[in-house]
TORKOL-4160 file (C-alpha; in steps of 0.2 Angstrom, whole numbers, padded with zeros to 4 digits, m for minus):
222
<pt num="1" X="0649" Y="0556" Z="0600"/>
<pt num="2" X="0651" Y="0546" Z="0584"/>
<pt num="3" X="0643" Y="0552" Z="0567"/>
<pt num="4" X="0641" Y="0540" Z="0551"/>
<pt num="5" X="0639" Y="0546" Z="0532"/>
<pt num="6" X="0624" Y="0534" Z="0525"/>
<pt num="7" X="0634" Y="0524" Z="0511"/>
<pt num="8" X="0634" Y="0528" Z="0493"/>
<pt num="9" X="0630" Y="0516" Z="0477"/>
<pt num="10" X="0617" Y="0502" Z="0477"/>
<pt num="11" X="0615" Y="0500" Z="0496"/>
<pt num="12" X="0610" Y="0519" Z="0496"/>
<pt num="13" X="0598" Y="0518" Z="0484"/>
<pt num="14" X="0592" Y="0503" Z="0492"/>
<pt num="15" X="0588" Y="0512" Z="0509"/>
<pt num="16" X="0580" Y="0528" Z="0496"/>
<pt num="17" X="0571" Y="0518" Z="0488"/>
<pt num="18" X="0563" Y="0511" Z="0504"/>
<pt num="19" X="0561" Y="0528" Z="0512"/>
<pt num="20" X="0551" Y="0534" Z="0501"/>
<pt num="21" X="0540" Y="0522" Z="0499"/>
<pt num="22" X="0537" Y="0524" Z="0517"/>
<pt num="23" X="0537" Y="0542" Z="0515"/>
<pt num="24" X="0522" Y="0538" Z="0500"/>
<pt num="25" X="0510" Y="0529" Z="0511"/>
<pt num="26" X="0493" Y="0538" Z="0509"/>
<pt num="27" X="0498" Y="0549" Z="0494"/>
<pt num="28" X="0488" Y="0546" Z="0478"/>
<pt num="29" X="0501" Y="0544" Z="0467"/>
<pt num="30" X="0510" Y="0530" Z="0478"/>
<pt num="31" X="0511" Y="0517" Z="0464"/>
<pt num="32" X="0522" Y="0532" Z="0451"/>
<pt num="33" X="0532" Y="0539" Z="0467"/>
<pt num="34" X="0538" Y="0522" Z="0472"/>
<pt num="35" X="0541" Y="0513" Z="0458"/>
<pt num="36" X="0553" Y="0529" Z="0452"/>
<pt num="37" X="0565" Y="0522" Z="0466"/>
<pt num="38" X="0563" Y="0503" Z="0462"/>
<pt num="39" X="0567" Y="0510" Z="0448"/>
<pt num="40" X="0584" Y="0519" Z="0451"/>
<pt num="41" X="0586" Y="0503" Z="0464"/>
<pt num="42" X="0581" Y="0488" Z="0456"/>
<pt num="43" X="0580" Y="0492" Z="0438"/>
<pt num="44" X="0560" Y="0488" Z="0439"/>
<pt num="45" X="0553" Y="0495" Z="0422"/>
<pt num="46" X="0535" Y="0494" Z="0430"/>
<pt num="47" X="0525" Y="0483" Z="0445"/>
<pt num="48" X="0511" Y="0478" Z="0451"/>
<pt num="49" X="0502" Y="0473" Z="0467"/>
<pt num="50" X="0486" Y="0462" Z="0466"/>
<pt num="51" X="0477" Y="0452" Z="0475"/>
<pt num="52" X="0468" Y="0434" Z="0473"/>
<pt num="53" X="0454" Y="0428" Z="0485"/>
<pt num="54" X="0449" Y="0409" Z="0483"/>
<pt num="55" X="0433" Y="0408" Z="0473"/>
<pt num="56" X="0434" Y="0423" Z="0464"/>
<pt num="57" X="0442" Y="0437" Z="0453"/>
<pt num="58" X="0460" Y="0443" Z="0457"/>
<pt num="59" X="0459" Y="0462" Z="0460"/>
<pt num="60" X="0473" Y="0474" Z="0456"/>
<pt num="61" X="0476" Y="0486" Z="0470"/>
<pt num="62" X="0488" Y="0499" Z="0460"/>
<pt num="63" X="0502" Y="0497" Z="0447"/>
<pt num="64" X="0513" Y="0511" Z="0437"/>
<pt num="65" X="0527" Y="0510" Z="0423"/>
<pt num="66" X="0542" Y="0520" Z="0421"/>
<pt num="67" X="0550" Y="0525" Z="0403"/>
<pt num="68" X="0540" Y="0511" Z="0396"/>
<pt num="69" X="0522" Y="0510" Z="0389"/>
<pt num="70" X="0510" Y="0507" Z="0403"/>
<pt num="71" X="0502" Y="0490" Z="0399"/>
<pt num="72" X="0499" Y="0484" Z="0418"/>
<pt num="73" X="0483" Y="0489" Z="0417"/>
<pt num="74" X="0480" Y="0479" Z="0401"/>
<pt num="75" X="0491" Y="0463" Z="0408"/>
<pt num="76" X="0478" Y="0462" Z="0421"/>
<pt num="77" X="0463" Y="0463" Z="0412"/>
<pt num="78" X="0469" Y="0446" Z="0400"/>
<pt num="79" X="0475" Y="0438" Z="0415"/>
<pt num="80" X="0458" Y="0443" Z="0425"/>
<pt num="81" X="0447" Y="0442" Z="0410"/>
<pt num="82" X="0451" Y="0426" Z="0401"/>
<pt num="83" X="0455" Y="0417" Z="0416"/>
<pt num="84" X="0473" Y="0412" Z="0419"/>
<pt num="85" X="0473" Y="0416" Z="0435"/>
<pt num="86" X="0465" Y="0399" Z="0439"/>
<pt num="87" X="0480" Y="0391" Z="0430"/>
<pt num="88" X="0493" Y="0401" Z="0435"/>
<pt num="89" X="0503" Y="0390" Z="0448"/>
<pt num="90" X="0518" Y="0404" Z="0448"/>
<pt num="91" X="0514" Y="0407" Z="0466"/>
<pt num="92" X="0511" Y="0389" Z="0471"/>
<pt num="93" X="0527" Y="0391" Z="0483"/>
<pt num="94" X="0516" Y="0405" Z="0492"/>
<pt num="95" X="0501" Y="0393" Z="0495"/>
<pt num="96" X="0512" Y="0377" Z="0504"/>
<pt num="97" X="0519" Y="0388" Z="0517"/>
<pt num="98" X="0515" Y="0380" Z="0533"/>
<pt num="99" X="0511" Y="0400" Z="0543"/>
<pt num="100" X="0498" Y="0413" Z="0536"/>
<pt num="101" X="0509" Y="0429" Z="0534"/>
<pt num="102" X="0526" Y="0422" Z="0529"/>
<pt num="103" X="0532" Y="0430" Z="0516"/>
<pt num="104" X="0544" Y="0422" Z="0498"/>
<pt num="105" X="0555" Y="0431" Z="0485"/>
<pt num="106" X="0550" Y="0425" Z="0469"/>
<pt num="107" X="0557" Y="0428" Z="0451"/>
<pt num="108" X="0551" Y="0421" Z="0436"/>
<pt num="109" X="0555" Y="0424" Z="0418"/>
<pt num="110" X="0545" Y="0422" Z="0401"/>
<pt num="111" X="0551" Y="0408" Z="0397"/>
<pt num="112" X="0545" Y="0400" Z="0413"/>
<pt num="113" X="0527" Y="0406" Z="0414"/>
<pt num="114" X="0514" Y="0393" Z="0418"/>
<pt num="115" X="0506" Y="0389" Z="0401"/>
<pt num="116" X="0510" Y="0393" Z="0384"/>
<pt num="117" X="0496" Y="0405" Z="0383"/>
<pt num="118" X="0499" Y="0414" Z="0399"/>
<pt num="119" X="0517" Y="0418" Z="0392"/>
<pt num="120" X="0512" Y="0423" Z="0374"/>
<pt num="121" X="0496" Y="0434" Z="0380"/>
<pt num="122" X="0503" Y="0444" Z="0393"/>
<pt num="123" X="0523" Y="0443" Z="0393"/>
<pt num="124" X="0529" Y="0440" Z="0375"/>
<pt num="125" X="0515" Y="0452" Z="0369"/>
<pt num="126" X="0519" Y="0466" Z="0381"/>
<pt num="127" X="0538" Y="0465" Z="0381"/>
<pt num="128" X="0540" Y="0459" Z="0398"/>
<pt num="129" X="0557" Y="0450" Z="0402"/>
<pt num="130" X="0555" Y="0444" Z="0419"/>
<pt num="131" X="0544" Y="0445" Z="0435"/>
<pt num="132" X="0551" Y="0448" Z="0453"/>
<pt num="133" X="0540" Y="0446" Z="0467"/>
<pt num="134" X="0536" Y="0446" Z="0487"/>
<pt num="135" X="0521" Y="0436" Z="0489"/>
<pt num="136" X="0512" Y="0431" Z="0506"/>
<pt num="137" X="0496" Y="0422" Z="0509"/>
<pt num="138" X="0486" Y="0434" Z="0522"/>
<pt num="139" X="0475" Y="0430" Z="0537"/>
<pt num="140" X="0458" Y="0430" Z="0528"/>
<pt num="141" X="0467" Y="0417" Z="0517"/>
<pt num="142" X="0470" Y="0428" Z="0499"/>
<pt num="143" X="0486" Y="0429" Z="0491"/>
<pt num="144" X="0493" Y="0448" Z="0489"/>
<pt num="145" X="0509" Y="0449" Z="0477"/>
<pt num="146" X="0520" Y="0465" Z="0473"/>
<pt num="147" X="0529" Y="0461" Z="0458"/>
<pt num="148" X="0542" Y="0472" Z="0449"/>
<pt num="149" X="0544" Y="0467" Z="0430"/>
<pt num="150" X="0560" Y="0470" Z="0420"/>
<pt num="151" X="0554" Y="0475" Z="0402"/>
<pt num="152" X="0566" Y="0467" Z="0385"/>
<pt num="153" X="0578" Y="0471" Z="0379"/>
<pt num="154" X="0585" Y="0467" Z="0395"/>
<pt num="155" X="0585" Y="0449" Z="0401"/>
<pt num="156" X="0583" Y="0450" Z="0419"/>
<pt num="157" X="0587" Y="0455" Z="0435"/>
<pt num="158" X="0605" Y="0451" Z="0442"/>
<pt num="159" X="0613" Y="0443" Z="0455"/>
<pt num="160" X="0615" Y="0459" Z="0467"/>
<pt num="161" X="0599" Y="0465" Z="0462"/>
<pt num="162" X="0590" Y="0449" Z="0469"/>
<pt num="163" X="0602" Y="0449" Z="0484"/>
<pt num="164" X="0596" Y="0469" Z="0486"/>
<pt num="165" X="0577" Y="0465" Z="0484"/>
<pt num="166" X="0580" Y="0451" Z="0496"/>
<pt num="167" X="0584" Y="0463" Z="0509"/>
<pt num="168" X="0569" Y="0478" Z="0505"/>
<pt num="169" X="0558" Y="0466" Z="0501"/>
<pt num="170" X="0548" Y="0465" Z="0520"/>
<pt num="171" X="0550" Y="0481" Z="0520"/>
<pt num="172" X="0542" Y="0483" Z="0505"/>
<pt num="173" X="0528" Y="0472" Z="0508"/>
<pt num="174" X="0525" Y="0480" Z="0526"/>
<pt num="175" X="0524" Y="0498" Z="0516"/>
<pt num="176" X="0510" Y="0491" Z="0502"/>
<pt num="177" X="0499" Y="0483" Z="0515"/>
<pt num="178" X="0500" Y="0500" Z="0524"/>
<pt num="179" X="0494" Y="0510" Z="0509"/>
<pt num="180" X="0481" Y="0496" Z="0504"/>
<pt num="181" X="0474" Y="0499" Z="0521"/>
<pt num="182" X="0472" Y="0519" Z="0518"/>
<pt num="183" X="0466" Y="0519" Z="0501"/>
<pt num="184" X="0447" Y="0525" Z="0500"/>
<pt num="185" X="0432" Y="0513" Z="0496"/>
<pt num="186" X="0431" Y="0516" Z="0474"/>
<pt num="187" X="0429" Y="0499" Z="0469"/>
<pt num="188" X="0439" Y="0481" Z="0468"/>
<pt num="189" X="0445" Y="0473" Z="0482"/>
<pt num="190" X="0453" Y="0474" Z="0499"/>
<pt num="191" X="0464" Y="0459" Z="0509"/>
<pt num="192" X="0450" Y="0460" Z="0522"/>
<pt num="193" X="0436" Y="0459" Z="0508"/>
<pt num="194" X="0432" Y="0477" Z="0510"/>
<pt num="195" X="0434" Y="0486" Z="0492"/>
<pt num="196" X="0449" Y="0497" Z="0488"/>
<pt num="197" X="0454" Y="0510" Z="0473"/>
<pt num="198" X="0465" Y="0506" Z="0458"/>
<pt num="199" X="0476" Y="0522" Z="0454"/>
<pt num="200" X="0471" Y="0522" Z="0435"/>
<pt num="201" X="0455" Y="0514" Z="0427"/>
<pt num="202" X="0456" Y="0500" Z="0415"/>
<pt num="203" X="0454" Y="0504" Z="0397"/>
<pt num="204" X="0437" Y="0504" Z="0391"/>
<pt num="205" X="0438" Y="0490" Z="0378"/>
<pt num="206" X="0445" Y="0477" Z="0395"/>
<pt num="207" X="0430" Y="0485" Z="0406"/>
<pt num="208" X="0419" Y="0478" Z="0392"/>
<pt num="209" X="0424" Y="0462" Z="0395"/>
<pt num="210" X="0421" Y="0460" Z="0413"/>
<pt num="211" X="0403" Y="0455" Z="0413"/>
<pt num="212" X="0406" Y="0442" Z="0404"/>
<pt num="213" X="0420" Y="0436" Z="0414"/>
<pt num="214" X="0412" Y="0436" Z="0430"/>
<pt num="215" X="0404" Y="0423" Z="0424"/>
<pt num="216" X="0418" Y="0412" Z="0426"/>
<pt num="217" X="0419" Y="0404" Z="0444"/>
<pt num="218" X="0433" Y="0395" Z="0449"/>
<pt num="219" X="0447" Y="0395" Z="0463"/>
<pt num="220" X="0463" Y="0409" Z="0460"/>
<pt num="221" X="0476" Y="0400" Z="0457"/>
<pt num="222" X="0491" Y="0412" Z="0455"/>
């Protein structure tokens, strides 16, 4: 008989993060629980999962922050209500893939934001240094994005982190998909077009802007 001890160090943190994410699927605090492990493994201070559908507004499924002010909902409200998603080309490489449900890993520093307004209103205003994502186009034509954020004063995700995240990204994306499917229908949008829950509501000031933003039409170009 043979036996092996599980490795220590960064590789073990990545394994623990994926195990914890899978174990939290369907739980009400999935976003916060997963982030605590994503932070340990990859140094992410916040994360968000959102979906874009052609011809309508994007929808955030859930988000969380750790050891920094939670501005994820406020950032997404600006992105949605001010129509920044229509001019966001940061996921064009995903849309260009010839096959649906093919995941792509993306890294974007704040300086590389697709427009000056996007950079200043979201990244600079809220102290976001870099975004690390795994994203794919779903069968219904929508784009599902899982985004990890590095906050200032850190400058970004290091090379070793990128290598580990590349290995973990497919499992993370699969776990997120499953959790979305298991969420109760409480508003928002799922990959199949039905509603999904968001783990925390948007601030009242941003909710008040929703009526105005919904009158805007356009293609989701995130």
